[in-house]
C-alpha positions in Angstrom: -11.6 76.7 -138.7 -9.6 78.3 -141.4 -6.0 77.1 -140.8 -2.9 78.7 -142.5 -0.2 76.1 -142.6 3.1 77.8 -142.9 6.3 75.6 -143.8 9.4 75.9 -145.7 9.2 72.1 -146.7 7.0 71.3 -149.8 4.5 68.5 -149.6 5.1 65.3 -151.4 7.7 62.6 -151.3 9.8 61.7 -148.2 8.7 61.4 -144.7 8.1 65.2 -144.0 6.5 65.8 -147.5 4.2 62.9 -147.1 3.2 64.0 -143.5 2.3 67.6 -144.9 0.1 66.2 -147.6 -1.6 63.8 -145.2 -2.3 66.4 -142.6 -3.7 68.8 -145.1 -6.0 66.0 -146.6 -7.1 64.9 -143.1 -7.8 68.4 -141.9 -9.9 69.2 -144.8 -11.8 66.0 -144.5 -12.7 67.0 -140.9 -14.4 70.1 -142.4 -11.7 72.7 -142.0 -10.5 75.2 -144.7 -6.7 74.8 -145.1 -4.1 76.8 -147.0 -0.6 75.4 -147.1 1.7 78.3 -147.7 5.3 77.2 -148.5 7.9 79.8 -147.9 10.5 78.5 -150.4 10.5 80.1 -153.9 8.7 78.4 -156.7 7.9 78.9 -160.4 4.1 79.2 -159.9 1.8 80.9 -157.3 0.0 77.7 -156.7 0.4 74.0 -157.5 -1.8 71.0 -156.3 -3.6 73.3 -153.8 -0.3 74.6 -152.3 0.5 78.2 -152.3 3.9 79.7 -153.1 3.8 83.5 -152.5 7.6 83.7 -153.4 8.8 83.5 -157.1 12.0 81.6 -158.1 15.3 83.1 -157.3 18.9 82.0 -156.7 19.0 83.4 -153.2 18.9 81.4 -150.0 15.4 80.4 -148.7 15.8 82.5 -145.4 17.0 85.6 -147.2 14.3 85.3 -149.9 11.6 84.8 -147.2 12.8 88.0 -145.3 12.8 90.0 -148.6 9.4 88.8 -149.4 7.8 89.3 -145.9 5.2 91.9 -147.2 4.1 89.3 -149.9 3.7 86.6 -147.4 1.9 88.8 -145.0 -0.4 89.8 -147.9 -1.3 86.1 -148.7 -2.2 85.4 -145.0 -4.4 88.7 -145.1 -6.4 87.4 -148.1 -6.8 84.1 -146.5 -7.9 85.5 -143.3 -7.1 82.4 -141.0 -8.5 81.6 -137.6 -5.1 80.2 -136.6 -1.8 79.7 -138.3 0.2 76.4 -137.8 3.7 76.7 -138.6 6.5 74.1 -138.4 9.5 74.9 -136.4 11.7 77.3 -138.2 14.8 79.7 -137.5 13.8 83.2 -136.6 14.5 85.0 -139.8 14.0 88.9 -140.1 10.4 89.7 -140.8 8.8 86.6 -139.4 7.4 88.4 -136.4 5.7 90.9 -138.9 4.0 88.2 -141.0 2.5 86.4 -137.9 1.6 89.4 -135.6 -2.1 89.7 -135.0 -2.9 85.9 -135.6 -3.2 83.1 -133.2 0.0 81.1 -133.9 0.6 77.5 -133.0 4.2 76.1 -133.7 5.2 72.5 -134.0 8.7 72.1 -132.2 10.3 68.9 -133.8 13.9 69.4 -132.9 16.4 71.0 -130.6 17.1 73.9 -132.8 19.4 75.6 -130.5 21.5 72.6 -130.0 21.7 71.6 -133.7 22.8 75.1 -134.7 25.5 75.4 -132.0 27.0 72.1 -133.2 27.0 73.0 -136.9 30.1 74.8 -137.2 30.7 78.6 -138.1 27.5 78.7 -140.3 25.5 77.1 -137.6 26.7 79.6 -135.1 25.9 82.5 -137.4 22.3 81.1 -137.8 22.2 80.4 -134.0 23.0 84.2 -133.3 20.2 85.1 -135.8 17.7 82.9 -134.2 18.5 84.2 -130.8 18.0 87.8 -132.1 14.9 86.8 -133.7 13.4 85.2 -130.6 13.4 88.6 -129.0 11.1 90.1 -131.7 9.0 86.8 -131.5 8.1 87.2 -127.9 4.2 87.1 -127.5 3.9 86.0 -131.2 3.4 82.3 -130.5 0.1 81.5 -128.9 0.6 77.7 -128.5 3.2 74.9 -129.0 2.8 71.3 -130.3 6.0 69.3 -129.2 6.6 66.0 -130.9 8.3 64.5 -127.7 8.1 64.9 -124.0 11.8 65.6 -123.9 11.4 68.7 -126.1 8.5 69.9 -124.1 10.6 69.6 -121.0 13.4 71.5 -122.5 11.6 74.4 -124.3 8.1 74.6 -122.7 7.3 77.5 -120.7 4.4 78.0 -118.3 2.9 81.0 -119.9 2.5 79.4 -123.3 -0.3 76.7 -123.8 1.4 73.3 -125.1 0.8 69.7 -125.7 2.7 66.7 -126.9 1.6 65.1 -130.2 4.3 62.7 -131.7 4.3 61.6 -135.2 1.8 59.0 -136.2 1.2 56.3 -138.8 -1.5 55.1 -141.3 -2.1 51.4 -141.4 -3.1 49.2 -144.2 -6.8 48.1 -144.5 -5.7 44.5 -145.5 -3.1 42.7 -143.6 -0.6 40.3 -145.1 -1.8 36.6 -145.2 1.4 35.1 -144.1 4.8 36.1 -143.0 7.6 34.7 -145.0 10.7 33.0 -143.3 13.6 34.0 -145.5 17.0 32.2 -145.4 18.7 35.1 -143.7 16.9 37.9 -141.8 16.8 41.1 -143.7 17.1 44.4 -142.0 16.7 48.0 -143.5 17.9 51.3 -142.4 16.6 54.4 -144.0 18.4 57.8 -143.6 17.7 60.9 -145.5 20.9 62.5 -144.7 24.4 61.4 -143.6 24.3 62.8 -140.0 26.3 61.2 -137.3 23.4 60.8 -135.0 21.9 58.3 -137.3 24.7 56.0 -136.1 25.7 54.6 -139.5 29.0 53.8 -138.1 27.4 51.8 -135.4 25.3 49.9 -137.8 28.5 48.9 -139.8 30.0 47.4 -136.3 26.7 45.6 -135.8 26.7 44.3 -139.5 30.4 42.9 -139.0 29.3 41.0 -135.8 26.1 39.5 -137.7 27.6 38.2 -140.8 24.6 35.8 -141.2 22.1 38.7 -141.3 21.5 40.7 -144.4 21.5 44.6 -144.0 20.0 47.0 -146.5 20.8 50.7 -146.4 18.7 53.4 -148.2 20.2 57.0 -148.3 23.3 58.9 -149.5 26.0 56.5 -148.4 28.9 54.8 -150.1 29.3 51.1 -150.4 31.8 50.2 -147.7 32.5 46.8 -149.4 31.0 44.5 -146.6 29.5 41.3 -148.0 26.3 41.4 -145.9 25.4 45.0 -146.7 23.6 46.2 -149.8 23.5 49.9 -150.5 20.4 51.1 -152.4 21.3 54.8 -152.6 18.4 57.4 -152.4 15.1 55.8 -153.4 11.6 57.1 -154.3 8.6 56.3 -152.1 7.2 53.7 -154.5 10.5 51.8 -154.9 11.0 52.0 -151.1 7.5 50.4 -150.6 8.4 47.6 -152.8 11.6 46.9 -150.9 9.9 47.1 -147.5 7.9 43.9 -148.6 11.2 42.0 -148.9 12.4 43.2 -145.4 11.9 41.6 -141.8 13.2 44.3 -139.5 13.8 48.1 -139.5 16.9 49.8 -137.8 16.3 53.4 -136.4 18.4 56.0 -135.1 21.3 54.6 -133.1 23.3 57.5 -131.8 20.8 60.1 -130.7 22.8 60.9 -127.9 25.4 62.6 -130.2 23.0 65.6 -130.5 22.3 65.6 -126.8 18.9 63.9 -126.8 17.3 60.7 -125.8 13.8 60.6 -127.1 12.3 60.8 -130.7 9.5 59.8 -132.8 11.0 59.3 -136.2 8.9 59.5 -139.2 10.8 56.5 -140.8 10.2 54.4 -137.8 6.5 55.0 -138.3 7.0 53.8 -141.9 8.6 50.7 -140.7 5.7 50.0 -138.5 3.2 50.6 -141.2 4.9 48.0 -143.1 4.9 45.4 -140.4 8.6 45.6 -139.5 9.6 45.2 -135.7 12.0 47.9 -135.0 15.7 48.1 -133.5 16.9 51.5 -132.2 19.1 53.3 -129.8 16.8 55.8 -128.3 13.6 56.2 -126.4 10.5 56.2 -128.7 7.6 58.5 -127.4 5.0 55.9 -128.4 6.9 52.7 -128.7 8.8 52.5 -125.4 6.7 49.5 -124.1 5.9 47.9 -127.3 7.4 44.4 -127.6 8.3 45.0 -131.2 10.6 47.8 -130.4 14.0 46.9 -129.1 15.9 49.8 -127.6 19.5 48.9 -127.6 22.7 50.4 -126.0 25.4 50.2 -128.7 28.1 50.3 -126.3 26.8 47.2 -124.3 28.7 43.9 -124.4 25.4 42.2 -124.8 24.0 44.1 -127.7 24.7 41.5 -130.3 23.1 38.8 -128.2 20.1 41.1 -127.7 19.6 41.7 -131.3 19.7 38.0 -132.0 17.1 37.2 -129.4 14.8 39.8 -130.7 15.3 38.8 -134.2 14.6 35.0 -133.3 11.5 36.1 -131.4 9.9 38.1 -134.1 11.2 36.3 -137.2 8.0 34.8 -139.1 5.8 36.1 -136.4 2.6 38.1 -137.6 2.9 41.8 -136.6 0.6 43.1 -134.0 -0.9 46.0 -136.1 -3.8 46.5 -133.8 -1.5 47.3 -131.0 0.5 49.7 -133.0 -2.6 51.5 -134.4 -3.7 52.2 -130.9 -0.1 53.7 -130.0 0.2 55.5 -133.3 -3.1 56.2 -135.1 -2.5 59.3 -137.4 -6.3 60.2 -137.2 -6.3 60.1 -133.4 -3.1 62.5 -133.3 -4.5 64.8 -135.9 -7.8 65.1 -134.1 -5.9 66.1 -131.0 -3.9 68.6 -132.9 -7.1 70.0 -134.4 -8.8 70.2 -130.9 -5.7 72.1 -129.7 -5.7 74.5 -132.6 -9.4 75.2 -131.8 -8.6 75.9 -128.1 -5.9 78.1 -129.0 -7.7 80.1 -131.7 -10.5 80.9 -129.3 -8.4 82.2 -126.5 -5.5 83.9 -128.1 
């Protein structure tokens, strides 16, 4: 197949950037021709095999994309894709004109309506724009890939083919020889942004109740002065990989209910598991719900601290079951399922 991959995000570092890079490489290894088209303005037309049809500007990404709809359409026309795969995006003016006439599969990875409605005045303006754009997008999207079952139940429709493919993980070829037992258990929480549904405030409460544990926080947060919390700020991928080697457990989203959701498949959790870290989180994981190395907690429970202690005692110094994790999270299996769905949509659309 000839696959046009349409995103606002650039490939590279960070969870999403890494996913985009790995997907394109895998699809090409499977024999497909892929053109990743980034809708964000850039200095050059092509870099590292990624195409940037929009030149650098001071305007907002959505406004810039709208003004350059004709140029983006021409990029697609020249490539002549069998199918267009696009990450979920706000319905900006001109998007429907770009996609019209092509089989289009959209990856739905968030409750975009709920997030926009709860983002203040700017969010409400974007929500109104999105709803208006949805009118013009009717009949444009030929298939949908949801990253969780909850999103499929919320947004899936009977007339649009859809499937659930959660985020995957790539595991090391060589496993660690031994698991070190440190003086104090070390737990890490990685957050790309300071959003309340991450539950950083809940983590602070947990830290205060577990003074014998060491907590490491990576992300744009200020030091709160706690003796058992070390703030690393924002880290690049290479430094973060080195830090993972010193960790025993990963802490995931703790307050997903704040954005009216219960299920997720965070990329950072897949990264924890890739590095052999059992995970503590406050949500239902699409793949890891029944995994013994995933502890779902209710932060409001009176027993939550005791639960965490039992989980840490059970897994501390124990070899991580990579074989089970790979069965649940295999990136290759998930991407082959995605390609099969794209093939199906491209032939019937």
